[in-house]
N, C-alpha and C positions, 0 to 999 in steps of 0.2 A: 502495499500499497503504500511505502514513504517514497519508494524510487516511482510508483506512477505517478506521485502528486510532484515527486523532484524534478521528472520529465515531461510533466507538465507545465508546470514554472520555468522552466529552464527556454522550453519551445515558447509561451507567451515573453520572454522575456526576449529570446532574438525577433522573433517577431514584430514586436512595437520597434524595437530598436530599428530595425530594418526599413519599418512599414514607415515611420516618421523619419529616419533618417532621408527618407527618398521625396518626402511632402514636400517640401520644396522646388522639388520639379513641376511641382501643380501651376508655380507664375509663370511656368514659360506654357502653360497649356491657358488657364487663365486670365495672365495680364494685370493690368494694376487694379482691377478692379474686385481681386479673390484678395481674402484674408485679413488681414491689419493695414493693409495696405489701401482699403477700401475705408478706412477710417483716417485716413493723413489727411491734411490741409494738401492743397497745389505745390505752396512752397517748401516744401519736404519732399514733395514728388516730384520738382523740380530743380532738389537740387541735387549736385553733382558730387560732392561731399560725401551728402545724407545715402547717396543712393549705391555709393560705391561699399558706405559702411555696412548697408544693411543688406547688399544682399551677398557680400564676404562673410557677413554673420552668419546667413540662412546655409550657405550653400557649403562651406565649410566645418558648420557646425554640425550639419544634416552628414556628413562624410563621417567627423567623429565620430557620430552618433552610430552610424551604419557599421561600422568596422572595430568602433570599440569592444563592443560583445566579445570577440571572437579573444581577446585574452582572457576573459574569468573564465576557459574551456580547459582547464587543467592537462587533460591527455595531449589538447593538439600542441600544447605550451611545450609540456616536456619534448613531447617527440621532434619536435621543431624549431628549436631557440631560435636559430636563424628568422627564421618566417617571426616571432612573435616579435624580434627587436626589429627587422621592416615595420610590423603592421605600428608597434609601438612611437618608431619617430615619423610616422607620416601621420598619427593619433598625435601627437606632441605638437608637429606642425599644424596643425591646421587648428586646433586648440587655441596655438595661441597667436592666430589671424584673427580666429572667430572672436576668440573672447578679448581683445583690442577692439575689435569691431562691434561685438554686443556692448561692450562699456560705454559706447560712443553714443550707437545709438539709442542706449536703458538713457541717455541725458535728453532726448526727445520721444519718450515714448507715453502712451496715454495714458490715461488715468490719475495724470499730479505729481509732484512730489513724494506720497508713499510708493507708489508704482516705481518711479524713477532710480529712488533710494531699493524697494525692494532685488529691480535687475542689474543696475548697479554692482551691485553686495556679491549677485549670484556670478555677475563677472568675473569680478574679483577673485572669488573664494575660487573660481573653475579655473581660473589664472593661477592662482597661486599652490593649490592641491598641483595643479598639473608638473608647474615646475620642479615642485619639490619632487614629484617623484620620479622623472627624471631625473635630478640630481643625484636623490639615492641609487636609481640605478647605475646610474658613471662610479660613483662609489661601492659598489657591488654589494650596498645593502639593500639585501633583497624583501628581506621579510617587510623594510620602511618604506620600500618602492613598491610592494604589492598592495599595503594599507593606504598607501597617497594615493594609487591610481585607485583603491575603490571609491575615495573621499570624490577625486577627478570620475570619474564617470557617474559617479550619483547625482554630481551637477549638471555632467552632461544627460541626464536623464529627465534633467525638469523640461525638455522640449517635449518626452511622452504623458510626464502627469499635466502641464499646464493643459496639453488638449485633452485630457482626462475630466479635469476640473472644470475649466473653462465654461461651459455649456453648463453644468451641472451648478454652478454658482449664478450662473446668468438665467436661468429660471428662480433661481431659491432670493437673487435677490432684484430680483426684476430688472436689468440690465447689463450690457459690455463691461460701462466703466468703470460701476461699483464692485461686480464681481474681478474686474480689471486688476483691483488694486488688491484685493485679497490673494489672487492667484498667482499677484506678484512675487509672493512669500510664503503660499502653501504648496506652489510648486518646487522647491526645494529645501526646505528649514527640514519640511518632514522625511525627506530623502538625505538628508545626510543625518541624520539620527538612525534611520537603519544602517547606514554608512559605518556609522560608529557602533554600532549592535553588532554590526557583523566584522567587524576588525578586532574587536574584545570577546567575540564569540573564538577568531579564527588563532588569534594571542592564546587562549587556553588552552587550544585544543596544540599547538604547538609544544607549550609548555607540558602536558601531559603527555606529548610524546619524547619529552625529551627525557622524562622521570622514568617512564616505564621502557626507554629506548639508551642510557645512557652513553 
């Protein structure tokens, strides 16, 4: 029963990561009247800098989301370390540019100051945890590397949880803007709490293995 539950959880994790990772491609299909672009004013939509930041953020962020889940497949990771390293470098590079662009775009997001701070904080957390993950890998501190990348991908997975929570809170709160203010924080803070729980669980597991296998 536990194995079946784990397989279903893993399948859903991979499915949502890939599906939402590919979501930005819909902007090519539906154009400027799709998604959050439909709610932005013409000044932002005609700004070269804002558009560069927006599209850099969503496409590279989508790439990071679509490939990042692979890194948590332990069998694949142990079988092919070179592949793991290459995927990791693509992920880190995508996060670096998407995160910087995301912090910039957050300053102009809908929903006012509360939403702006929420999304900007997410961008900073995503950048920080990813860069720490990269640094600890370079230092060959692989336990710390794994922990930091769990936090990094939890921040990245906010793209998924945002799209789950937003329609729910729109119905509950009667509008997009009030829901967006809540979801700007809700999409990532609980994710980080779950990541913290996973990190603590993994540390305990490693500690027990160390005791039983000195």
